[in-house]
Each structure stands twice: as structure tokens, then as C-alpha cells.
C-alpha positions in Angstrom: 128.6 193.4 94.9 125.5 194.8 93.3 127.0 198.3 93.3 130.2 197.1 91.8 128.3 195.3 89.0 126.3 198.4 88.3 129.4 200.5 88.1 131.0 198.0 85.7 128.0 198.0 83.4 128.1 201.8 83.2 131.8 201.6 82.4 131.1 199.1 79.6 128.9 201.7 77.9 131.4 204.5 78.6 134.4 202.8 77.1 132.8 201.2 74.1 132.9 204.3 71.9 136.4 205.6 72.9 138.3 203.2 70.6 136.2 203.4 67.5 139.2 204.7 65.5 140.8 201.3 65.8 137.7 199.3 64.8 138.8 196.7 62.4 142.5 197.4 62.8 144.5 194.2 62.9 147.8 193.2 64.5 150.4 191.2 62.6 153.8 189.8 63.4 156.1 190.3 60.5 159.6 188.7 60.2 162.6 189.9 58.3 166.2 191.1 58.4 166.8 194.1 60.6 167.7 196.3 57.7 164.3 195.7 56.1 162.6 197.4 59.0 164.8 200.5 59.2 162.7 202.5 56.7 159.4 200.8 57.4 159.5 202.1 61.0 158.7 205.6 59.7 155.8 204.3 57.6 154.1 201.8 59.9 153.2 201.7 63.6 155.6 199.3 65.2 154.3 198.2 68.6 157.2 196.0 69.5 160.3 194.4 68.1 161.8 191.1 69.0 165.5 190.4 68.2 166.4 187.5 66.0 168.1 185.7 68.8 164.8 185.2 70.6 162.5 184.2 67.8 161.7 180.8 66.3 162.1 182.2 62.8 165.7 183.4 63.5 164.8 186.8 62.1 163.7 190.1 63.7 160.0 190.0 64.4 157.9 193.2 64.5 154.4 193.5 65.9 152.6 196.1 63.8 149.1 197.5 63.3 147.4 197.7 59.9 144.1 199.6 59.3 141.5 198.1 57.0 142.4 200.7 54.3 146.1 199.9 54.2 146.0 196.2 55.0 146.0 194.7 51.5 148.7 197.0 50.2 151.1 196.2 53.0 150.4 192.4 53.0 151.2 192.4 49.3 154.4 194.3 50.0 155.5 191.8 52.6 154.7 188.9 50.2 156.8 190.6 47.5 159.7 190.9 49.9 159.3 187.4 51.2 158.7 188.6 54.7 156.5 186.1 56.4 153.6 187.5 58.5 151.0 186.1 60.9 147.7 187.6 62.0 147.6 187.8 65.8 144.6 190.0 66.6 141.6 190.6 64.4 140.2 193.8 66.1 142.4 196.2 68.0 139.4 198.1 69.4 138.2 195.1 71.3 141.6 194.7 72.9 141.5 198.3 74.2 137.9 198.0 75.4 138.9 194.9 77.5 141.9 196.8 78.8 139.7 199.7 79.9 137.4 197.4 81.8 140.3 195.8 83.6 141.8 199.2 84.5 138.5 200.6 85.8 137.8 197.5 87.8 141.3 197.7 89.3 140.6 201.4 90.1 137.3 200.6 91.9 139.0 197.8 93.9 142.0 199.9 95.0 139.8 202.9 95.8 137.6 200.8 98.1 140.6 199.3 99.8 142.8 202.3 100.1 140.5 205.3 100.0 142.6 206.9 97.3 145.1 207.8 100.0 148.2 206.0 98.7 149.9 204.6 95.6 149.4 200.9 94.9 150.9 198.6 92.3 147.6 197.2 91.1 146.4 199.8 88.6 147.6 202.6 86.3 147.5 206.1 87.7 146.8 209.3 85.7 149.2 212.2 85.4 147.7 214.3 88.2 147.6 211.3 90.6 151.3 210.7 90.0 152.2 214.3 90.6 150.1 214.4 93.8 152.0 211.3 95.0 155.4 213.0 94.4 154.1 216.0 96.3 153.1 213.9 99.3 156.4 212.1 99.4 158.4 215.4 99.4 156.2 216.7 102.2 156.5 213.6 104.3 160.2 212.8 103.7 161.9 216.2 103.3 165.1 215.0 104.8 165.8 212.8 101.7 163.3 213.8 99.0 163.6 217.1 97.1 160.8 217.7 94.6 161.8 219.6 91.5 159.1 221.4 89.6 161.2 221.2 86.5 159.0 223.0 84.0 155.9 222.9 81.9 155.0 220.5 79.1 154.0 221.9 75.8 150.3 222.0 76.9 151.2 223.5 80.3 151.3 220.5 82.6 153.8 220.5 85.4 156.6 218.0 84.9 158.1 217.0 88.3 160.9 214.8 89.4 162.6 213.9 92.6 166.1 214.0 93.8 166.7 211.4 96.5 169.8 211.8 98.7 170.9 211.4 102.3 173.2 214.4 101.9 170.8 216.7 99.9 173.1 216.3 96.8 175.9 218.1 98.7 178.3 215.2 98.9 180.1 215.5 95.6 181.9 212.2 96.1 178.7 210.2 95.6 177.7 209.0 92.1 174.4 210.0 90.6 172.0 207.7 88.9 169.2 209.0 86.6 166.1 207.1 85.7 163.3 208.4 83.5 160.0 206.9 82.2 157.1 207.6 79.9 158.9 209.5 77.2 156.6 207.4 75.0 153.1 208.1 76.1 151.5 204.7 75.4 153.9 202.8 77.5 151.8 202.8 80.6 153.7 200.2 82.6 156.8 202.4 82.7 155.8 205.1 85.3 154.9 202.4 87.9 158.5 201.1 87.6 160.0 204.6 88.4 157.4 205.2 91.2 158.2 201.8 92.8 161.9 202.6 92.8 161.1 205.9 94.6 158.9 204.0 97.0 161.6 201.5 97.9 164.3 204.2 98.3 162.1 206.4 100.5 159.1 204.6 102.1 159.6 200.8 102.2 163.4 200.9 102.6 165.1 197.5 102.4 168.4 198.6 100.8 169.5 201.6 102.8 172.9 201.7 101.2 171.3 202.8 97.9 170.5 206.2 99.4 173.5 206.4 101.7 176.0 205.8 98.9 174.2 207.1 95.8 172.2 210.2 94.8 169.2 209.6 92.6 167.3 211.7 90.0 164.0 210.0 89.0 161.6 211.4 86.4 158.5 209.2 86.4 156.4 211.2 83.9 158.5 212.8 81.1 155.6 213.2 78.7 152.4 214.1 80.6 150.6 215.6 77.5 151.0 212.4 75.5 150.3 210.1 78.5 147.1 212.0 79.3 146.0 211.9 75.7 146.7 208.2 75.5 144.6 207.6 78.5 141.7 209.7 77.4 141.6 209.9 73.7 144.0 207.7 71.7 145.4 204.6 73.4 148.3 204.3 70.9 149.5 207.9 71.1 153.3 207.8 71.4 154.6 211.3 70.8 154.4 214.6 72.6 151.5 216.9 71.8 153.4 219.9 70.5 152.1 221.9 67.5 155.1 224.2 67.0 156.5 222.5 63.9 155.6 222.8 60.3 152.9 220.2 59.4 151.7 220.0 63.0 148.1 221.0 62.1 147.8 217.6 60.5 150.4 215.7 62.5 151.1 217.1 66.0 153.7 215.8 68.3 157.4 214.7 68.3 158.9 211.4 69.2 160.8 212.4 72.4 163.2 209.6 72.0 164.4 210.9 68.6 164.7 214.5 69.8 168.1 214.3 71.5 171.2 215.8 70.0 173.0 212.7 68.8 173.1 212.2 65.0 169.9 214.3 64.9 168.8 215.1 61.3 170.8 212.3 59.7 167.9 210.0 59.0 165.5 211.3 56.4 162.7 209.0 57.6 162.6 210.8 60.9 162.1 214.2 59.3 158.4 213.5 58.4 156.0 215.2 60.9 153.5 212.4 60.2 155.9 209.6 61.0 155.6 208.0 64.4 159.3 208.5 64.8 159.3 212.2 63.9 162.5 213.7 65.4 161.1 217.3 65.6 162.3 220.6 64.0 165.5 220.8 66.0 167.4 218.9 68.8 165.7 219.5 72.2 162.8 221.3 70.5 160.5 219.7 73.1 160.2 221.1 76.6 159.9 217.5 77.8 163.3 216.5 76.5 164.9 219.7 77.7 163.9 218.8 81.2 165.9 215.5 80.9 168.8 217.3 79.4 169.0 220.0 82.0 168.6 217.6 85.0 171.5 215.6 83.7 173.8 218.5 82.7 173.3 220.0 86.1 175.1 217.0 87.7 177.0 215.6 84.7 180.3 215.3 86.5 178.7 212.8 88.9 176.2 210.9 86.8 177.4 207.4 86.3 174.3 205.4 85.3 171.4 206.5 83.1 168.4 204.2 82.3 165.4 205.2 80.2 162.5 202.9 80.9 160.4 201.6 77.9 157.9 198.8 77.1 158.3 196.2 75.9 160.8 193.4 75.1 162.9 192.2 78.0 166.1 194.0 76.9 168.9 196.2 78.1 170.2 198.1 75.0 173.3 200.3 74.9 175.1 202.6 72.3 175.7 203.2 69.6 172.3 202.9 68.1 173.1 204.9 65.0 175.7 202.6 63.5 176.1 199.5 65.5 179.7 200.2 66.7 180.5 200.1 70.4 181.7 202.8 72.8 185.2 202.6 74.2 183.7 200.9 77.3 181.5 198.5 75.3 182.7 195.4 77.3 181.8 197.0 80.6 178.4 198.2 79.3 177.8 194.5 78.5 178.9 193.4 82.0 176.8 195.9 83.9 173.8 195.2 81.6 174.1 191.5 82.2 174.4 192.1 86.0 171.1 193.9 86.0 169.4 191.4 83.6 170.4 188.4 85.7 169.0 190.0 88.9 165.7 190.5 87.1 165.7 187.0 85.6 166.0 185.5 89.0 162.5 186.9 89.8 160.8 186.7 86.5 157.7 184.7 85.7 158.3 181.3 84.1 156.6 182.3 80.9 158.8 185.4 80.5 161.9 185.2 78.3 165.3 185.9 79.7 166.5 189.4 79.2 168.7 190.2 76.2 171.6 192.6 76.6 173.5 194.2 73.7 174.1 197.0 71.3 170.8 198.5 70.2 171.6 198.5 66.5 172.9 195.0 66.5 170.0 193.6 68.6 167.3 195.5 66.7 168.1 198.2 64.1 169.6 201.6 63.7 168.1 204.6 65.6 169.2 208.3 65.9 168.5 211.0 68.4 167.9 208.7 71.4 168.5 209.7 75.0 170.6 206.6 75.5 173.1 207.5 72.9 173.1 211.2 73.8 173.8 210.5 77.4 176.7 208.2 76.5 178.1 210.8 74.0 178.3 213.5 76.7 180.3 211.3 79.0 178.0 209.2 81.2 179.7 205.8 81.2 176.7 203.5 81.6 173.6 204.3 79.7 170.7 202.0 78.7 167.3 201.6 77.2 165.4 199.2 79.4 162.5 197.4 77.7 160.2 195.9 80.2 158.2 192.6 79.9 155.0 192.3 78.0 154.3 188.6 78.3 151.6 187.4 75.9 149.9 190.7 76.4 152.7 192.5 74.6 152.2 196.3 74.7 148.9 196.1 76.7 150.0 194.8 80.1 147.0 194.1 82.4 147.1 195.8 85.9 147.5 192.5 87.7 151.1 192.2 86.3 152.3 195.6 87.5 153.5 194.3 90.9 155.5 191.6 89.3 157.2 193.9 86.8 158.0 196.7 89.3 159.4 194.2 91.9 161.7 192.3 89.5 162.8 195.5 87.8 163.7 197.0 91.2 166.1 194.1 91.7 167.8 195.0 88.5 168.2 198.7 89.6 169.7 197.5 92.9 172.2 195.3 91.1 173.2 198.0 88.6 173.5 200.7 91.3 175.7 198.6 93.5 177.9 197.5 90.7 178.4 201.1 89.5 179.1 202.3 93.0 181.7 199.6 93.5 183.5 200.6 90.3 183.8 204.2 91.4 184.6 203.6 95.1 187.3 201.0 95.0 
């Protein structure tokens, strides 16, 4: 106990200075009509968005960050637009310091218990630990796991994904499901969801039909550069870390989920390199998004379900995000989305809201260049953005909630996979 206390005191000193850039930054919830937030997204840091159907105000509510320098200007703007706002956190740096301490305590606990030999669902793992875990699974279960060294990130980190199949992807009658996570660096709770899915398909198998009947492509760490930077330097970093575009000396990085070739370049607000939703200089300019593209196109004729995992908001969102119209199979997108949502809701915590299922633009607001819309546009019938729970912690989910989130989300994956398989095999 004394040793643990000593380590924690050292950690307090170590983490205190890391978040100084957010000293005095405050969090506000701002309410308004969805169209009022479309242009503001490029100018402010939206940490989450709640659809009007779930809020007491009956309007879209956005959680956003304001620095001391910009606070008065923006609060005056919201007042002039009659957009009500509420202060919900007075100092963002303190929130991040508390998160660091919880994460480090969880790491010490799991290291003592497991000797760093296996993945647990009690803490957040770094980029290298995640890759090492994928390596170990491929070595231990070569009959069903194929590890793909898909390519390098902009900074040269290896991006890996797994193909899981009882027939080594050679049975062309089987549908393929693709799951990716961590395209947005700061959404730490997303890689555990993908890793737990891999674990349940390969190690702790309770639903053997999922591998017998379906082939899987799972990419747990799309954006290792940004994720690593978020863990070590800037907790709110969202984009990639590329510096190949004009203006990158001042504003590096691209929003990977605006970099896909679907209505790319049609939204002026996404053309600003300093915007948090900067789409990049060209579609698929980022090596990270090209890896998703290539993995999907290689098996496009068999891919039936695609889910990109994000945090947070308890939502399954589908196309079209750029204009609010529905694809030709809009009804079935709703049905499959509800099937997954209901499976999750059966296991949710009492304090968690029910999942919302719907068109992305109608539930929230317009977006362009997303992986969800691009995958639907190239012919994958069922494509979704999955927004995980945040509870009262919103975008900073403590490690003690990881097990709950991965377990309930797995139930949603199972329900969606079985439904899609039944559609194409009856």
C-alpha cells in the first residue's frame, strides 16, 4: 500500500503540468437549432452533440470549450442569437488531471494483477500495447486471425488490423463486416470496443456462429499519431498529425472523418486548416483514411455492414449526412440500427439514455466527407456511425466504465451481424 501511495504522489507531480494549456478553459452547454451549429462547428471545439429529441430544451445541445481569451466574445454571440448556455465545468485542466490519475492508478492495478501479459478492460492502452496485443493474437490463433500490417501513419507508426475468418477469407459466400475505431484521436473509449469484439470472436468465444458464418475486418487504431499525441501532449487532439498541407506549420493535422470522397470540398468551413473539422487538401490525402479505403475496396463485393466507432452520444447514425435525405434502403437502415440499439439498451446502465437511431443530418446536422456516407455511396448497404455512451462524464470516460461499454456494445454488434447475415442467407 505504501508503495502504491508513493507512486501515486509521484504521478500527481508528473501530470500536473501536462494540461496547462487548458488552464482556465471552461465547458458550456449551448442550445439551439441544428442549422445554427453547422458553421459554428468549424470555429469552436464541439466535444459532443445531443439531438433535440433527447434534451429538456427540445433543441440540439452542444458541449463546447471556451478559452479565457474567447469566452466573452462567444457568450455575447450566443446571447445575441438567443441561444441559451450553461456553464458545466470551470477549469478543464483539472478534469484532465483527475483523468490522468485515474488512468495511472488503473494501470498500476492491472499491471500488478496481470503482469502486463494480457489485455484487460479496466484501463486505456497506448498505441504500442494495442499493436503488441494484435501481434500476440495472430501468433496464438493463426487458424482464424490474419494480422495485416496495412501501412504507416504519417509519422511512421505501423497501422495494423485483423481479418477474422474460419475460412481464411476464401469462402466468397460469406458476408464481410468492417469495424473501425479511433479515427478521432481523443475518443479513447473507442479502441477498447474494437479490441473486445476481437477478443470475443477469437479468445472468449460465446457466439461461434459469428466467425463460422461471417468474415470480419477490424481496425482498432486508425489514427495512431493523433492518439499517441492525445495521450502524451494534448488530451483534446482530434485530427491526424500530418504536415503536408498548406498552413500545416501553424495548424497540422486533418479530420480523418471529413477526408473521405463523398461531397468532399463542398463545405467551405471544412477547408480551413485551422478548423477542427479540416477535411484535408484532397480526398484520402491521409494514409490513415487510405488504409480504411483499401481494406474495404479489397472485399467490397462482400462487405454488408460497416460501423465506425466514435464517442460519445448513444446513437446509431446513417446516411446521408450531407443533405438529410435517405438512401434507397433507408427503412432497412433504420430497422438494423434499431436492432443493434435495442440489444445494447437491454444491458445499459440505468443512468444511460436509450440509443437514438436515425439519419445523421436530421438527428444532428449536416456533415461531408464522412466514412459512413462514403461506404454507403460505394455500395455497402448498412453503414453507421456509432456514438458510444459518455454518462455524466461525457467525453472523459473513466476506466471503470470500459467493461460496461465494451460488453453492451458487443451485444449490439452480435445483433447487427446476425440480422445482416440472415438478410443475405435466406
